[in-house]
VOLODREN-663227 format. One line per field, with one value per residue (C-alpha): x, z, y; residue in one letter; residue number from 1. Coordinates in steps of 0.1 Angstrom, whole numbers, padded with zeros to 4 digits. Example, Ala and Ser with C-alpha at 12.3 -4.5 7.8 and 13.67 -1.06 7.14 Angstrom:
<nodes>
x c(0123,0137)
z c(0078,0071)
y c(-0045,-0011)
r c(A,S)
k c(1,2)
</nodes>
This chain:
<nodes>
x c(-0617,-0590,-0592,-0554,-0533,-0495,-0477,-0440,-0434,-0399,-0389,-0354,-0336,-0312,-0293,-0303,-0333,-0353,-0382,-0376,-0405,-0429,-0464,-0492,-0529,-0552,-0588,-0616,-0621,-0587,-0559,-0526,-0492,-0459,-0430,-0393,-0360,-0350,-0341,-0362,-0383,-0414,-0418,-0408,-0437,-0462,-0450,-0451,-0487,-0496,-0481,-0452,-0425,-0422,-0423,-0395,-0416,-0448,-0484,-0506,-0544,-0569,-0605,-0602,-0584,-0548,-0530,-0495,-0488,-0515,-0506,-0509,-0539,-0558,-0550,-0564,-0596,-0599,-0599,-0563,-0550,-0518,-0507,-0469,-0439,-0429,-0465,-0457,-0483,-0483,-0469,-0480,-0516,-0542,-0554,-0587,-0570,-0547,-0576,-0596,-0566,-0570,-0605,-0595,-0613,-0645,-0674,-0678,-0705,-0684,-0655,-0678,-0690,-0654,-0643,-0671,-0660,-0623,-0631,-0652,-0624,-0597,-0612,-0577,-0579,-0613,-0599,-0570,-0588,-0576,-0541,-0511,-0502,-0465,-0472,-0488,-0471,-0458,-0488,-0513,-0495,-0499,-0536,-0537,-0519,-0543,-0573,-0562,-0560,-0595,-0609,-0603,-0629,-0605,-0614,-0578,-0558,-0520,-0503,-0465,-0450,-0479,-0462,-0428,-0412,-0443,-0445,-0460,-0493,-0497,-0490,-0518,-0542,-0533,-0538,-0572,-0582,-0568,-0590,-0620,-0611,-0607,-0640,-0657,-0649,-0619,-0593,-0558,-0523,-0498,-0461,-0451,-0420,-0441,-0445,-0465,-0491,-0493,-0499,-0525,-0543,-0538,-0555,-0524,-0489,-0460,-0423,-0400,-0363,-0340,-0368,-0384,-0413,-0399,-0429,-0466,-0491,-0519,-0511,-0515,-0491,-0465,-0468,-0461,-0433,-0399,-0382,-0404,-0399,-0362,-0360,-0385,-0396,-0362,-0368,-0342,-0350,-0357)
z c(1326,1341,1333,1326,1316,1309,1296,1292,1287,1279,1273,1265,1263,1235,1245,1282,1290,1317,1319,1314,1310,1333,1337,1359,1361,1376,1383,1379,1411,1426,1439,1430,1442,1424,1448,1441,1446,1424,1390,1393,1363,1380,1360,1328,1334,1338,1307,1287,1298,1287,1253,1259,1254,1227,1237,1227,1235,1251,1252,1270,1270,1285,1290,1263,1238,1227,1233,1230,1199,1205,1206,1238,1228,1218,1252,1270,1249,1259,1296,1310,1325,1342,1369,1362,1384,1391,1385,1351,1353,1328,1350,1327,1325,1352,1374,1356,1323,1334,1345,1313,1293,1310,1295,1259,1249,1267,1258,1273,1295,1308,1315,1335,1355,1360,1372,1398,1410,1412,1430,1455,1461,1463,1477,1475,1437,1437,1457,1432,1400,1384,1398,1375,1382,1385,1416,1435,1463,1456,1473,1454,1421,1430,1436,1402,1384,1399,1391,1356,1351,1366,1340,1314,1334,1335,1341,1352,1370,1369,1398,1397,1430,1442,1475,1461,1478,1499,1536,1558,1564,1527,1520,1544,1526,1492,1504,1518,1484,1468,1491,1480,1443,1448,1468,1438,1417,1398,1394,1405,1397,1420,1421,1454,1475,1507,1508,1540,1528,1494,1509,1533,1503,1480,1477,1461,1453,1430,1438,1409,1411,1382,1357,1368,1390,1419,1443,1442,1471,1490,1504,1539,1535,1517,1546,1571,1551,1568,1534,1524,1559,1556,1521,1522,1558,1575,1597,1600,1599,1632)
y c(0464,0486,0523,0524,0495,0498,0467,0462,0500,0512,0548,0561,0594,0586,0555,0558,0537,0555,0530,0493,0469,0488,0472,0485,0490,0516,0508,0534,0553,0543,0564,0548,0561,0558,0557,0559,0578,0607,0594,0562,0572,0585,0617,0599,0575,0604,0621,0589,0583,0619,0614,0638,0612,0585,0549,0525,0494,0484,0495,0520,0516,0540,0531,0504,0526,0521,0555,0542,0565,0590,0627,0646,0667,0635,0620,0650,0647,0611,0620,0622,0655,0661,0686,0686,0687,0723,0735,0752,0779,0807,0835,0864,0853,0858,0830,0827,0827,0799,0778,0784,0771,0738,0735,0740,0709,0719,0742,0777,0764,0736,0760,0782,0752,0741,0775,0774,0740,0749,0782,0764,0739,0765,0798,0814,0812,0828,0857,0860,0852,0885,0883,0873,0837,0845,0866,0837,0818,0783,0767,0789,0780,0744,0749,0766,0737,0712,0733,0738,0701,0697,0721,0693,0672,0642,0606,0602,0629,0626,0644,0648,0659,0682,0689,0697,0728,0736,0744,0717,0736,0740,0704,0695,0718,0704,0668,0677,0689,0658,0637,0658,0652,0615,0613,0630,0600,0612,0584,0596,0585,0604,0607,0622,0627,0628,0591,0590,0614,0597,0563,0576,0590,0560,0526,0509,0518,0508,0512,0522,0516,0525,0524,0491,0482,0463,0461,0465,0463,0479,0514,0501,0473,0495,0520,0492,0477,0478,0482,0512,0527,0524,0537,0566,0573,0575,0544,0517,0480,0464)
r c(M,S,L,L,V,I,E,D,L,S,V,A,Y,G,Q,I,E,A,L,R,G,V,S,L,T,V,E,S,G,E,V,V,A,I,L,G,A,N,G,A,G,K,T,T,L,M,R,A,I,S,G,L,L,P,K,R,R,G,A,V,R,F,D,G,T,D,I,T,R,A,P,A,D,R,I,V,C,L,G,I,A,Q,S,P,E,G,R,R,V,F,G,T,L,K,V,E,E,N,L,A,L,G,G,F,T,R,S,A,H,E,I,R,Q,G,L,E,T,V,F,G,M,F,P,R,L,A,E,R,R,D,Q,L,A,G,T,L,S,G,G,E,Q,Q,M,L,A,I,G,R,A,L,L,A,R,P,K,L,L,L,L,D,E,P,S,L,G,L,A,P,I,M,V,Q,S,I,F,R,S,L,R,E,I,A,A,S,G,V,T,V,L,I,V,E,Q,N,V,R,S,A,L,K,L,A,D,R,G,Y,V,L,E,V,G,R,I,V,H,E,D,S,A,A,R,L,L,A,S,P,E,V,Q,A,A,Y,L,G,K,A,H,T)
k c(1,2,3,4,5,6,7,8,9,10,11,12,13,14,15,16,17,18,19,20,21,22,23,24,25,26,27,28,29,30,31,32,33,34,35,36,37,38,39,40,41,42,43,44,45,46,47,48,49,50,51,52,53,54,55,56,57,58,59,60,61,62,63,64,65,66,67,68,69,70,71,72,73,74,75,76,77,78,79,80,81,82,83,84,85,86,87,88,89,90,91,92,93,94,95,96,97,98,99,100,101,102,103,104,105,106,107,108,109,110,111,112,113,114,115,116,117,118,119,120,121,122,123,124,125,126,127,128,129,130,131,132,133,134,135,136,137,138,139,140,141,142,143,144,145,146,147,148,149,150,151,152,153,154,155,156,157,158,159,160,161,162,163,164,165,166,167,168,169,170,171,172,173,174,175,176,177,178,179,180,181,182,183,184,185,186,187,188,189,190,191,192,193,194,195,196,197,198,199,200,201,202,203,204,205,206,207,208,209,210,211,212,213,214,215,216,217,218,219,220,221,222,223,224,225,226,227,228,229,230,231,232,233,234,235,236,237,238)
</nodes>
């Protein structure tokens, strides 16, 4: 049984349909990448899975449970956590306070364990645990957003543009951490503008165009695809 199953999902903003008949699966232990141009519906898909947007049609099942109409807090309790586009840290709270908020469904003991794990993965956050999140660099805030999601101990981690706006050296650092997270057994669904890095991390990928899935394949074949290279990697067809 697949960990995440989405069938014929449609989501609209008013009369504008942002997702149209999207179907995909994510297996336990996989890393799956969602590719697509700006406006393709990638963030809408992530928000719909998290319960932050109502569905017009279709179904979402997670670990055998129908979560199509479930509220966001219930979805977190079931094992899905999201690191959102733009990081969305609480700037007036300290680093450790931001992280602890991610574990709101967990016991005090689990939160302490989670903090140790995140500080081990992101030593910069350990150094800045008492610093206000709003004073961190963009890369440090991204570490914080990912760490906050990990405090929920998710079975499925949703990552929305984790490299957005970061310097190349910080992107490399973030993706090293993502490989460590994936190797620990956490299933990952990632939306990422850095297509090459995303596909090197992923097992499989889906391509979204104007709200529809138009292609699905292994990450290796997508990375080698002339169409993907032309559209996302700046390489012309030969």
